N, C-alpha and C positions, 0 to 999 in steps of 0.2 A: 355274677354270674360267671365273668369270666373264668373265673378259680376254679369253680363250681365245672365248668367243661373241660380244664386244662387235669383236674383231676380225675376226670370220667377218659380221658383221652391214654391217661396213664394206666389207668384199669384196663382200658381195652389193651392194651400192649402189652399187659403182664397175662389176662385172658387168651390172647391169639396164639399164645407160645403153643407148640405141637403138643406137651401134656396136657395141658388144661383143657384144649379145645378137644381131643380125646376125650377126658376123664368128665367132660359136659355131654361132649356127643353118649356115652354109655349111661350117663345119669338120665337121659332125656328117652334114651331106649327102653332102660329098666323101667322108668315111670310110667313111660307108656304101655308095656306091656303090663306092670300089675295093675293100673288104673282101670284095664281093660276088662279085667276079670272081675264078677260080680263079689264084694265082702272085703276085699283086700285097696285099702284105700294107700293114701301118698303116706300116711302119716305110718301104716304100720312096715313100708317100704324102707324110709328114712329109718327107722326104728332098727329095723335087720341090717340098714347097710352101714350105721354108724361104729359099731365094733369094726369092720373093714375097712375103713378107713382112718384107724389111727393107726397106720406104717405110714401113711401118704403128709405133704407139707399140710399145714392147714389151708391153706389158698385152693390148693386142688381138690383139696376133700369137700370143703365149703361151696364149692363149683359143682361138684358131680352132686353134692346132695338136693342143689338148688334147682339142679336139672330133673332131681327124680320128683320134687315137690311140682314144678311145673309141668314135667310127662305125665302125674298122676291126675293133677287136672283135665290135662288135655285128653287121655285116654277113657277117661269116664265116660265121655261121650258116645264111643262107638258104640258099645251094646247098648246104652240108651235108646239109641238110633236104631239098629238093628233088632234087637231080641225085647226091648222095651227094660230093660233090666241093667239100671246105671250100675259103672263102678263105682260108683262113685254119690256122695247124697247129694253132692253141689250139682250133681248130674241129673236130678230128679225132674227140675221143670224142661230140661230138652226131650227129656221122654215122651212126653205128654204129644206133642206135634212132630217131633224127627220118625217116632215109629210109625205113625200114620203116613208121613210120608214116605217110609221105608215098604209101606203095605200097598201104596199106591203106584210102586214103580221109581221112584224117585229117592230109593237112596245113595245113591255117590252127592247127589244134589244136596241132600240133609248133609252126607258127612263134610263134605267140601266149604256148605256153609257153618259150619261147626268150626272147620281148622280154621278158614279165612276168621271168622267173630272172637275164635280163641286167639289167633296172632294180634287182630286189630285190639283188642281189649289189653291183651299182655304188654305189647308196646307202648302202646300210650300210657298204662298205667305204669310202666316201667322208666317211662321220661317226668311223670308226674311222681316217682320216689327219688329221683335225681336233684330234680332241681324244682322242687315243690315239699318237701319232708317237713323242713321246720312247721309251714300251715298244718299239715296233715297232725302232727302229733299234738301240735295245741288245741285242735280240733278234738282228736282223742282224747286227751288230758279235760275237757270240758265233762266228761259223761259221767258221771255217779249213779249211784241206784235208783235214782227215782226216774233218773234220763235212760236207762237200761230197761224196767220195767215201761217206761212207757214207750220205747222200742219194738220190746217182745209183743205188747198187746197193738200195735199196729202191723206187726207181720202174722198175730194170731187171724184178725178181723181179715187185714187185707187177702190171705192166702184164701180163707171162708169162702171169700167173695169172690175169688179169681178163677177157681178151678169147680165151683159149685153151682149149678144151674139151680137150684136150691138151699136156701138161708138154712134151714131145717136140718138138711143133710149135710152142710157143712159146717153146721157146729156142732151136728153131730160126732161126725169124724174127728173134729177138733176138741172135741169130750177125751173121745177113744183116747187119743194121742196125749191128751194133759195127763190122764190117769196109767197107762203103760208109762207116763216119764217120772211121775210122784212112787212107784214100785221100789221096794230097799227102804234100807236105814234110813230115818231123816236125818242128817247131819248138823243140824243144828238141837236135837234133842235128843239123838242116838234112841229112837224107839223105831220099831221094824213097822210098814204100812203097807199093807196090802201082801203078804207074803205067803198066806194062804198056809202056815207054818212050814214051808221049807227054806232051809237053809242055800240053796240055789239059788233064792229070789232076793238074798240079805243084802248085795252091792249092785241092786238093779237090775235091768232090762238093757243091755250097751245097745248104743245106736246104730251097730254093727248087724247085732242079732234082728233089730228091729227092721232096717232097709234091706237086708237080704231078705228076712221072711216075710214083709212087705211086697218086697218089688219082683225078687229071683222065683220063689217056691212059690208066690201067690200066682205067677203068671204060669208058671206050670202047670200046678193044680186047675187053673182055670182053661188053658188050652187043652188039655187030660179031658178039661170034663164037655167040653164041648167037642171032641171026638172027631169023627168023618166031617159033623158040620164046619169045622174050623177049615181056613184057607191054607193051602198045602204052602209052606213059604218057598219051596224050590220052585213052585211056579209063577215066583212073582218077578216079574220083570225087571232088570239091574239098571234101564235108561242109560241115557247119554252119561259120560261120565264129569261134565264139568257145568259151570254155572254160564247158563245164556243172560241175554244183555238184560234181561227182564226180573231174572233173579238177581242177578246184582244190584238194579234201580231197588226192588224192593226189599233186599236185604241192608245198601246202605246206611242208612239212617237209623233201622233196629241196632244195627252195630254199633254207632257213635253213642247212642240213646242210653244203650245196655253199656256201655264201656261209664257212660256219665253217672248210671244208678249205683253200679259198682265199685267205682272209688272210693270215695268215702268209708264204705260197710269193713275192708280190709285193714282201717287204722282203728275199729271199733273193738275194744275186747271182748272175745266172745261174738262179734257180730256175724261170721262165717259167711260162706258163699249161700247158702241157702236162701237167706232173707232176699238178697238183692237180686237172686234168679228169678223168683218169683214177683219182685215188682215189677224187674223190667218184663215179663211174660204177662204178667196183669194190664201194665200199660200199651203193652201191642194189642192187646187183645180188643181193649177199649179202644185206641184210636181206629183200630179195622171198624169195630161195629161202628163207630162214630161215620165213618167214609159209607157205610154202604154194603160192603163190598167182605165180610170176612170169609175167611176160609178156616178158621179156628174151628177146631174138632172135625177138621178134615186133612187137615198135615198142610199148616200155614208156615211158610218159609222164616217169618216175622218171628215165630214162638220157638224157631231153632237160633236163631241170628242174634237175638238181644240176650237170652241168657247163659250164651255160651260167652259172651263182648263181659257179661256180668260177672260171670265164673271167673275167669282168668285175669278181670282186671282186680276183681276183689283180692284172689291170691299173690299179685304181686306188690300192692300196699299192701298187705299183712307184714312184710318186713320191714316197714317204716317202723311201726312200735317195737318189735323184736330187737332191729338195730339201734334204732333212738332211743330207747326207753329199758332197752331187757325185757320189755311185757311180750308176751304169746297172745296172739287174739286168736291160734287155732290149737289142735291136737300136735298138727305135723311144726308149726312154728315153735310149739313147748319140745317138741323132741329135738330141733336144731337148738334152742334155747341151752339145752342139756349137751348136747355134741360142743356147744362155744366153751361151757365150763369143764369141758373134761382137759378142753386143752389149754384151760387155764386164762381164759379172756372171759370177760364178764360185759355182754353187751350192755348200751348205756350210753349217754352222754361223751364221755371219754371215749368212748370205741373209736370214733371217726379219729379221732387225732392220735391214740395209740397205736391202733393196728389200720390207719388209714390206706396201706396201699390193700390190705385184706379186704377190705369194704368195699372201696374202690372198683378192685377187681372181678369182686362177687357181683356187683351192682350190674358192670358192663356185660357178665357172662348170661345177666337174665335176656338183653338183647340178642344175646348170639341165641342162646336158647331158644327163642322163640322162632329165630330164622330157621335153626335147624328142625324144631317139631313141624311147622311148617311145609318145610321141602321134605320131611318122612313121609308126612301124613298126609297134606296134595295130593300128590300122583298117587297114592294106595288106596286112594275113596273105592276105585271099582274092585279093586283088589277085596276090600274088609266087605264091602256090598255081596260078593263071592257067597260070604257065610249063609247068606237065604237060600243058596242050592244044597245047602245039607238039607238029608233029610230028617225033619221034623221031629222022629223019634231020636235020631242020633242026637240032635242040637239042644232039646227041652231035657234029655238025661245028661247033657254035658253040663248044661245051666244047674243043674241038681247038685251035681258031682261036686263042681266049682262052688256053687254057694253052701254046700255042706262043709266043706274042707276050710273057707274062709270064713265060717262062724266058726268051726275049732280052733280054728290059729289063732283067734285076736285072743282067749284063755287058756287056750287048751283043756278044755270041760266039755265032758260031753250032754252037761246041761244044757248048754248054751245052745247044741243041734238038737235036742228035744224044742228048747225054747223056739228055735227057729221056727220049726215046721209048725209049731200050733200058731206060731202070728202069722205063717203061710195059708193056715186053714181060714183064721181070721180071714185075712187078707181075701181071699178066695169069697167068704160069704159078704165082705161089701161088695165086691166089685159084681157079684150076683145078683145083688140090691139096687147097685147103682147110687153107692154112697163112695165119693171121691177118696183116692188116699195119701192125696197131699200132706192136707189138713192135719192128717193124723198121725205124720211124718214131723211136720212141723210142729207137733205139740210137741212129741216126743224128745227132740233136739231141744228146744225152746222153752217148753213146761219148767224144768228144772233152774232153769238160770231166772225165769221171770218170779219161781216163788222165793226163788234166793235174793232178789234183787227187791220184791215188795219188802220181804221181811226187814232188813236194813232198812230198807229208807224209810219204814214204820217205826223201828228204833229208834233213827237218828231224828224223828218228827216227834219222840215220844207220842205215838199212838196218835198222831192230827193227819187226819186225809188228805188234810191239803196239801203237805208236803209233798206226792204225787203232780202238782201240777203247778209248785211252786217254781221251778226253774224255767227259762224261756224254750230254751229246749224241748224239754216235756210237754210245755202249753204248745209250742208250735208243733209237736206229733201229732198230740191228740187233737187240733184244731185241724190239720192236713186229713186225717184219719176221717174226723165229722164230715168234713166238705167230700171225701172220696165217696164215705158210706150214699151222703142225700145224693150225688151225682150217680152213683150207680144204680140207687131206686128209682129217679127220674127217666134214667132210658131206658129199665126194664117195665115202667110203666108206661111209656112211650112206645115199647116197640110192641106191649100187649095190647094196647088201642089202637096202632096201626094196622 
């Protein structure tokens, strides 16, 4: 422990040099700006900046890229709260209650809650990365195909149960997501599936297209369809800019619970930020219902605090398998792995000894980046909230333009623009019929993972289905899931009889 603390202090000495501090600031600003724009995620920002960093010294380059990574996660909540259009898929859970808070005139409070939650989750996770990395890496190594499939099933059922009052609608939405997720060439057999004879669908429908279409274009069509019946955003009061005592009291435990849920997911390959954010949202919703004073569905501050803390804690911990195992757990860390290789370095167990100065400066910069993000975003909460004053037709026209550009920029393909509007039309129809969108998105993101890991598990078990529950981790996940379903059904039955 003493040795680790000494290495961290040496890392701070390197990270706090004027040049590295400036690079960290540039990274968090660029990342936040990209995170705010629908369809442009931190992975795209890091990928675009990697060539520009090759003229920098490696330590400064990776400090800047890490700042972009954190800033992108941080900025995604802004449009999720103000416009119900998450900048990234990891901010989807925040949009549900955050946007409702904004419509009630509590946009600055929602933004401040998200900013502080991101700071709390990110800072605690950075400490976990520094002091608990060996244990988290060991946890990640325990996951095999059966455990990944169990995790995906857990996320499917939990998400469908959390955001839908009707099990039928939740499962219908999940089925649509799974169907969209398997479009394209089957990587195992090479067979084209559900492409309708179109070459544009052979590569599948990307997550960027589905996310932007479902949330951005779908919201634009939904608002346009309501016409004059929709509330004018410029008439919404922005309220007081800071959190009151009651807001802090209600947010404190959700911040901590969200952080605790997000920590292990960052170390799981392909775990992603979506699962812990929705799990934390579901937990807060159940706890509020148990207390008998739930504001969920009307703008509950707990529904913003917990997902944002979970999101940023997962982001920080995702660097553990990247640095310790050379194993990327997200698209952004995959891009960063490529950047390490471009510099002639291979992340893994030897990285801490061979490039210790760089690694510890990078870890120290994570703490600095969190402080910079809080300092930049918290005072500007009322400024961001003034976006609600923009005339509605300008606002949603801008969303459509940025969403279209974001979809096109991913692969520079007109077909993606057509797809994003087709998905947007589907989203509009689902909204009109009260079908939740979150299970659709979770199905698209995790469906291919679940299919791949199911096939791998069955191949290892030579077709024996008991292999899916043979490991303690998989069995524990199914047991927790079964208990959660039973408890949820009992609570709903009690609520109906009350």
